[in-house]
N, C-alpha and C positions, 0 to 999 in steps of 0.2 A: 070589066068589074066599071068600068070609068065610059060613060056614052059621048059618043060624033062631041055633044057643045061643049061636055069638061074636059075632052083632050083639047078641044080651039080654043078655051078660056083657060087651059095652063100651056098652051103655045104661045099666046096673045100677054097674056100678062107675068108668068114666071111662078104664080103659084096657084094652091086649088085648095077650099076651106071645106073638108068633109064633115059635118057633121053627122054625131051618132053613128060614127063606123068604128070603134073601140066597145065592146060590151063594157059596164059599170062592173062587172066581175072581173073583168081583166085590168081596169083603172083600180080597185082595189085589189088585185092581187101583187101591182106591180108596187104600189104605195107600201104593201105591207109588209113584202120580202126586202125594201130597200130599210125601211123602219129596223127591218131584224141583221141586217149588214151593218146600219149602225150601229146596231145595241152592242154588236163585237167587235165595233174598231176600239185598236186602242192607238191615238193618233199619237202618243210620245213626245218630244220638245221638239221632232223638227217636223213644222204642218206648210203643205206648201201652198202658197196664196195662189189661185186663177185668177187674171184679171186681163181682158180685153185692153188697157188703154197703154200698160208699157211690154206685156209677151215677157216679164220678170220670170216667168215660173218653166218658160221654154231653156233655163241656163240648171234646171236644176231636175237630176238622171231620174228622180221620182216619177215626176210627168214624160221624161224620154220612152220610158220604161214601160207609160201604161199603156200600150197599144194593144197589148197582148194580157194586161191584167185586168184586176178590179183593185181602182187607187179613189184616195178620197182628197178632196181638193176643198180648199177655205175660201171664203169671202177678204176682203180686206184688214177685216178685224181679226183675222187669224182662230175665229173663236166659232165662228158660226161656218157651219157646212154650203159650198156653192155647187157642188157636183159629185157626182159619185162615175166615171169614167175607166176605161174607156171597151172592154170589152165584154160587157156584162151579158149581150148576146150571144157569147160564147163560150161562156164560163158559170153561168149559173141557171138552171133549170126553169125557171118560172122566167126571167127575162127572157131564154131560149125559147119557150112556149109562143110567150105574145108576139115574139117575134118574129116568129115562121107561125105563125095562122096563117090560114090557108087564104085568110082576104087579104092580107100582107102579102104574099106572094101573087096574090090573081092582081093586083094592083099593079106591084111591080110590074107585071107581065103589060099590062094593057096601056103603059107610060112608054114601053116598044122597048125596055131595055132588054138587051138580046141574051147577055148572057152575067143575071146578077149577082155579086157579092157583096156579102153582107159585112162593113169595113169598121164600124164604128157605131157606139152607144155611148149615151152618156142617160144620167139619172140629173135632171137639173132641178134643184131646190126653191131657188127664185124667196130664199125667205118672209116671209110678216113683215115690214121694217126697215130690213139692213139685207134686200135682194138687190146683189149688182147689178150696176147697168151695162148692158155688152153693146160695143157702138157696132157702127154700120162696115159690110163685112161681106163678100161672096164668099161661100163654103168651098169654091175651087181655091181658093187662096191659102186653102190648111191640108187638102185632100185632092190633089191634082194628077191630073189621067190625062194621058197622050192619045186622040181627044179627051178633051174634057168631058167625065159621063156624072157625076158625082150629083146623086138626089137626096134632101131630108126630108124626112118623113118626122114630125114632131106632132107629138102623143099630149094633148091635155090632159092632167091628172088632177086637175083644180079649174075651175071657170076662169080663164083668160081672159082680164079685163081691161079699158087703158088704166084705172087704176093700179092696175095689181101688176104692170110690164107685161102686157101681153107683146107679141111678135109684132112690127110695125117692118112693110116692106117697100120697096119701089115700084109700081107695076110697069111692067114691059121692058123695065132697066136692064133685065137677063140678056139685053142680044145687042149689047153693049162690049166693050175689050174685059179681060181678066185687071184687073188693076194692080194686084200686088202676089205674090206669092213667098210662103214662111216656108223656109226650107229646115233639114234636122239640124242645121250650125246653128239654130238660133236670131237668125238674120231674115228679116223681110225687104223684101226684094221688092223694090219699084218698077214695075212695067210699065202702065201706062198711069201718064196724069191726066188724064179728062174727065172732068168732073162728073159727080153721077149726074144722070140727067135730071134737070127744075120741073120734078114734075109733083105730086103735091101726095108723103108718104099715106099708105092707106095702113091703118090698124086693123092689126087681123084677129078681133076680140072672138076667144072661139070657148064655149061650153065644155065642162066634161065629156070626153069620151070623143070629142071634135080631135081627126088627122087632118094636120096641114102639112100639103107637098110643096117644096119647097124647089125649085130649080139651084140646081148649083151655080149657076150666075150670075143670081140674083141679090140684090143690094138687101139686108134685111138688117134689123136690129132688136132690141127692147130694153125698155127705160127701165130704169130702178124700180123697186117695189117700195115705197113706201108707206104702205095702205098694211091696215091691220089683218089682212089676209092674203096668206100664200098663195105661190104659183108655182110647184111643182108640174114637171111635163116630163115626160120620158124621147127622146130624139135619138133618132136609128138614119145613118147616112148608107148610101148602098151605092156602088160603082159598077161597070160593067168591064166583065173580065175580059171581050174583045177589045178595050181601051189595054195604055200600057200606064201599069201606077211606076211613076217614075222613083227612082233611087233615091233619090234626095227627100223624100214628103219627109216629115218629125215624125208621123206614125209609121214603123212596121214594126211589122206581125214574123217574130226571128223562130218561135217556137209553137206559136199556137193558128194553124194553116186557114188560110180566110176559106169561110166556106158562104155556097149561095142557100135555099130554101129547102136542102134536102136535109 
């Protein structure tokens, strides 16, 4: 699925931007299904706010139990949805179909993941005017295996631009150490205080249907969306079953077993 040049670029930069990877019909299907899920969601008086700034949501059982469920999380205003997560790919047939499409399987195989498991999925809203900022982080901070194996697959369901909060990354910085670990008790542990490399961040602008591959050790972020244009996306995280998924990870699947692409 990937050319030798693309594999070399991924090893060098820690990311790949693959335009026209996901058909428009699949983007339409995910957005329509997300709208149906939202229409059927009754938030009630207790609303879990998702924020990368303070990780306060980690103290909420609703968040901790979302690894094997479909749960809804709000922006800081507690009125606007931030995301849906974290087992859409296993519990919803539309998300399952797109997540396990043959092109996705072939891509993951070409990345050299020997025994892929689909661990986590998120529908990310990044709403117009109010979409929240996502701080600089490494995905392996939150989804840890020994050795590290997590890879992120991020699909632009709308055009993602600098104006509406596209991803930004530090090219080549995936070769550095893991800085922090977020554990199931809600603790963010400092592992290495090495600063991020002094490299120019790259904006990963992505037209609709683009798939961005992110190495699990790559520092990346996204700005707030204050534009009049929404920036919906679908994110899927893959780990290798050949690595050990540590017991202190926040995301645990107690009732829904992890599966690969079968």
